[in-house]
C-alpha positions, -999 to 999 in steps of 0.1 A, spaced: -31 -71 -265 -2 -46 -248 25 -36 -269 60 -37 -251 92 -25 -270 117 -57 -258 99 -84 -269 66 -89 -297 38 -105 -286 10 -132 -302 -22 -138 -282 -40 -169 -290 -80 -171 -287 -79 -193 -261 -93 -186 -229 -67 -179 -207 -37 -184 -228 -9 -164 -241 19 -166 -257 51 -140 -256 76 -144 -285 112 -129 -270 122 -114 -304 133 -84 -313 152 -71 -275 180 -56 -271 210 -79 -261 216 -79 -223 253 -92 -223 261 -128 -236 239 -151 -250 194 -144 -262 182 -114 -254 157 -106 -221 126 -110 -232 93 -105 -217 73 -138 -203 44 -121 -187 22 -103 -218 -13 -105 -203 -33 -113 -172 -52 -146 -172 -74 -139 -143 -84 -105 -158 -121 -115 -161 -119 -133 -121 -149 -118 -102 -127 -112 -68 -154 -90 -53 -155 -119 -24 -122 -122 -15 -119 -98 10 -106 -60 22 -71 -47 8 -62 -28 -28 -54 -53 -57 -31 -45 -85 -45 -59 -115 -16 -70 -141 12 -68 -118 34 -102 -115 53 -105 -83 79 -132 -64 92 -150 -95 107 -186 -95 123 -208 -124 136 -241 -132 150 -256 -164 152 -292 -171 179 -312 -167 166 -330 -202 169 -307 -224 181 -267 -214 154 -254 -242 122 -267 -215 120 -243 -187 89 -230 -167 85 -199 -147 60 -192 -120 49 -157 -106 17 -141 -87 -4 -123 -108 -22 -97 -95 -9 -92 -63 -28 -77 -34 -18 -52 -7 -27 -67 23 -13 -108 13 -11 -126 -21 -24 -125 -53 -54 -136 -76 -34 -168 -84 -4 -180 -95 6 -184 -130 30 -205 -152 53 -192 -180 68 -220 -204 91 -228 -230 98 -255 -251 126 -237 -273 145 -214 -245 131 -185 -264 92 -184 -269 74 -183 -236 39 -196 -230 18 -183 -202 -14 -204 -182 -31 -205 -150 -19 -227 -120 -50 -241 -104 -41 -227 -70 -72 -203 -63 -107 -198 -77 -93 -175 -103 -76 -203 -122 -97 -229 -141 -101 -262 -122 -90 -240 -93 -88 -247 -56 -114 -235 -38 -91 -207 -20 -93 -169 -29 -59 -162 -28 -24 -178 -37 11 -169 -32 50 -180 -27 50 -198 -59 81 -222 -67 88 -251 -91 115 -279 -92 121 -305 -120 127 -339 -118 153 -360 -139 124 -372 -158 113 -338 -169 84 -337 -142 77 -306 -129 66 -298 -96 49 -265 -84 43 -249 -49 18 -224 -34 9 -208 -5 -34 -208 -7 -52 -193 20 -84 -172 27 -88 -133 29 -121 -135 49 -116 -166 72 -86 -183 89 -84 -212 59 -48 -210 48 -23 -239 35 4 -254 8 -8 -263 -22 11 -289 -48 9 -295 -85 23 -316 -113 33 -310 -152 41 -341 -170 43 -320 -204 70 -289 -188 44 -268 -176 21 -267 -207 -9 -281 -183 -11 -293 -146 -29 -320 -131 -30 -337 -92 -31 -303 -76 -31 -313 -40 -36 -291 -6 -7 -308 15 -19 -291 46 -52 -272 53 -53 -246 82 -86 -243 99 -78 -223 129 -69 -186 133 -38 -199 152 -20 -217 127 -4 -200 95 18 -215 64 41 -194 49 71 -193 28 71 -230 11 91 -241 -17 92 -275 -39 130 -295 -45 126 -321 -69 153 -348 -59 181 -352 -91 186 -387 -82 154 -402 -81 127 -396 -106 97 -390 -93 107 -376 -55 101 -345 -50 101 -325 -12 77 -297 0 91 -275 28 75 -247 43 70 -228 88 39 -233 103 32 -208 126 16 -214 162 2 -180 179 -17 -186 207 -17 -156 221 -40 -167 254 -16 -195 261 15 -177 256 27 -197 228 45 -187 197 63 -217 180 73 -221 139 87 -252 131 97 -264 97 74 -292 77 80 -312 50 59 -334 25 70 -357 3 57 -375 -36 75 -406 -45 48 -413 -70 62 -383 -95 33 -359 -77 5 -381 -77 6 -384 -39 24 -362 -11 30 -378 22 10 -365 54 27 -332 59 50 -331 93 75 -310 113 112 -321 105 127 -290 129 115 -283 159 112 -252 170 105 -255 205 138 -265 219 140 -224 222 110 -208 232 93 -185 208 112 -194 182 104 -201 140 117 -211 108 112 -194 76 127 -195 38 134 -232 42 148 -245 6 164 -279 1 191 -289 -19 202 -324 -28 241 -335 -35 239 -355 -67 269 -374 -57 252 -390 -16 217 -378 -26 224 -362 8 191 -331 16 199 -298 30 175 -273 42 187 -236 50 164 -213 67 162 -187 84 159 -194 123 146 -165 143 138 -161 181 115 -134 200 112 -116 231 78 -111 232 51 -87 255 20 -101 249 4 -69 268 14 -47 238 17 -79 211 51 -62 204 80 -90 191 116 -77 198 139 -99 180 165 -117 201 183 -140 180 182 -143 138 206 -166 122 205 -185 90 212 -226 97 206 -263 81 200 -296 90 206 -322 66 191 -360 60 209 -391 41 173 -409 39 151 -387 15 136 -368 41 130 -394 66 151 -384 92 168 -351 100 203 -336 115 205 -309 145 205 -274 129 239 -259 124 243 -222 120 254 -210 87 254 -175 96 243 -145 114 210 -127 99 223 -92 103 195 -74 73 181 -42 83 149 -26 68 146 -22 36 144 17 24 148 44 2 180 58 10 171 96 6 140 89 27 143 65 53 117 72 76 87 79 53 66 50 52 50 52 19 83 45 7 95 17 24 106 -15 1 101 -54 4 125 -78 -5 148 -104 5 158 -99 37 159 -125 60 159 -151 33 182 -174 25 191 -185 -7 211 -218 -17 229 -236 -41 253 -267 -42 279 -274 -69 267 -307 -81 305 -312 -90 320 -312 -54 291 -314 -32 305 -273 -19 270 -254 -8 265 -219 -11 243 -196 7 235 -157 -4 216 -135 17 211 -99 22 235 -83 56 244 -53 68 277 -63 77 302 -44 52 279 -12 54 280 -10 93 247 -13 99 233 12 76 222 -12 50 218 -42 36 249 -58 8 250 -92 -9 269 -115 16 277 -150 6 292 -184 24 299 -215 15 311 -251 31 329 -275 19 323 -298 44 286 -304 45 278 -279 59 297 -285 95 315 -256 92 310 -222 72 336 -199 54 333 -156 69 307 -137 51 319 -120 15 305 -90 4 296 -99 -32 283 -72 -50 305 -44 -67 291 -8 -53 295 -8 -17 276 22 -12 243 10 -29 222 -6 -7 217 -42 -29 184 -65 -26 171 -99 -29 198 -125 -42 193 -153 -66 222 -180 -67 230 -210 -86 262 -235 -93 266 -253 -128 284 -290 -129 316 -268 -140 314 -249 -107 305 -217 -119 289 -198 -96 263 -171 -107 243 -144 -85 216 -122 -96 200 -90 -71 190 -55 -77 208 -25 -65 202 14 -64 237 26 -76 217 48 -97 196 67 -72 216 107 -71 213 123 -34 180 148 -32 166 125 -52 129 118 -35 110 114 -61 115 82 -79 137 51 -65 160 42 -93 167 6 -94 181 -25 -119 190 -63 -119 225 -74 -115 241 -102 -128 272 -122 -113 295 -149 -119 325 -162 -112 343 -196 -116 344 -217 -85 369 -203 -57 375 -171 -75 352 -146 -61 376 -120 -64 373 -122 -100 334 -119 -109 320 -102 -135 287 -81 -133 261 -74 -158 232 -54 -158 204 -75 -169 171 -52 -164 166 -18 -178 167 12 -154 134 11 -137 114 33 -108 111 4 -82 82 31 -65 58 19 -93 53 -14 -75 28 -25 -54 29 -17 -19 24 -44 4 41 -41 27 70 -16 8 70 -17 -31 73 -52 -39 90 -69 -63 95 -104 -42 107 -117 -19 127 -138 -38 136 -144 -78 143 -165 -102 176 -180 -114 188 -215 -126 215 -231 -146 207 -238 -182 222 -261 -197 261 -263 -194 272 -228 -195 242 -207 -192 218 -194 -168 182 -183 -168 171 -156 -149 137 -147 -142 129 -109 -129 105 -85 -123 105 -47 -132 85 -21 -133 66 -4 -160 62 34 -161 33 51 -165 14 20 -159 -11 15 -126 -33 -11 -148 1 -24 -152 27 -22 -132 52 -45 -131 59 -76 -157 83 -103 -154 114 -108 -179 139 -137 -189 168 -149 -209 200 -173 -211 233 -159 -202 269 -178 -205 284 -182 -177 318 -201 -187 353 -187 -210 366 -158 -201 335 -147 -186 328 -120 -205 340 -81 -207 335 -57 -179 299 -47 -167 298 -15 -182 307 -34 -222 280 -56 -220 252 -33 -204 218 -35 -220 206 -6 -239 174 7 -220 146 28 -223 150 63 -199 138 65 -169 120 94 -151 147 104 -126 130 130 -102 139 -43 118 112 -53 106 109 -94 115 98 -112 87 73 -133 106 44 -137 85 49 -124 51 30 -140 24 
């Protein structure tokens, strides 16, 4: 058991089961304290000697996501990668759940061989969770081997709020090297209990035939996760040669039961002699379905993808200090009262291409037309990364993100970063409140996986009528065997939207200061 300054931990004797008590933490803005939700490592004893080459980062959590129950705001389930590898995926995926909103229990998800009763895959990645109106929790995971071409997407279901998982099912199982599944997500239908949608992109890359295609795929359950439909493409990228989608995420309008799938559309000029991919068109797009995913509209452009490589601003050409964050991946939410769609993403429009900011667009007409992009992060000079967004029934919009505002000129030793929560009432982007919700931590201590890696996304969910629950990752100082951990808490979004960010900043322990295409990222 490890001691934490911001949470008290209680370990049980049961194998693979750990309890995190969010207790004596300092308050973070409005709501309850932020607390540790990843106190241990359920895969620490797993034999990974046959799971391929690369550097494994023990006890490192990355890329969290979170869902809350519409039946009881005290119920929440998070998911994250456990023990990240440098060259793709993790030993497995871990769930962390609470039934009182404060005390979290950690349990392994059965997506890899390291989990008891898990699928026979070496690695897992890209965890996602969503809760239906009946309280059923659906989990999605990318599964693959590092020593052969096997890869796919899997589903698992919990009927007890994340405590146990069952009906673990491979939705697609590719064995040929030309096929690669990536960036999956699952969304429970808020109108129809027992219905949920899994989406992802499936790359078909055959150099000998000069083929590169990456359509969106979907699989649907209509019986509460007991069975899933045969995976099939629903966004056809072959209409534009050498194109793919990535970052597919579905949101549902509960008033009309209309489904919207938002993604990044990427087109490349490919030199097969050198294996060089040059992006020629990158933009976010949306398709919609009015029959529970059976048929879909043609894509509509949402906004240009202007994200640039994520780097340490003081050492932009130093590959050892490159970052990996949410570039090229949209995060989407819908106002359940009005049906207004919001998409947040990284873009460089407001820095002249120098660095990424958090940009926001919205649509009030069902995705037919979209607003011009607006920068919503407050510090214009600091790169900002990995936005997550949610909208509650009152129209309160919440966005979390990381930025580098604490980095000083000349500091090439550390990369001080922090997570922020921005909230504003419907239609009041210009009157947002911003609060720091993390410590200031050194991003360069994160696992190196195509860049120092906290995650291609972070978690954020509405939690009851006036609060949101983020789930995010921080690094730990001087802890190579525990380089990152996941944290969560509750934050109010209503009323006057709180005091200024400076007044609500978290007391923190001191930190020692001294174009890539996304393609297959895993």
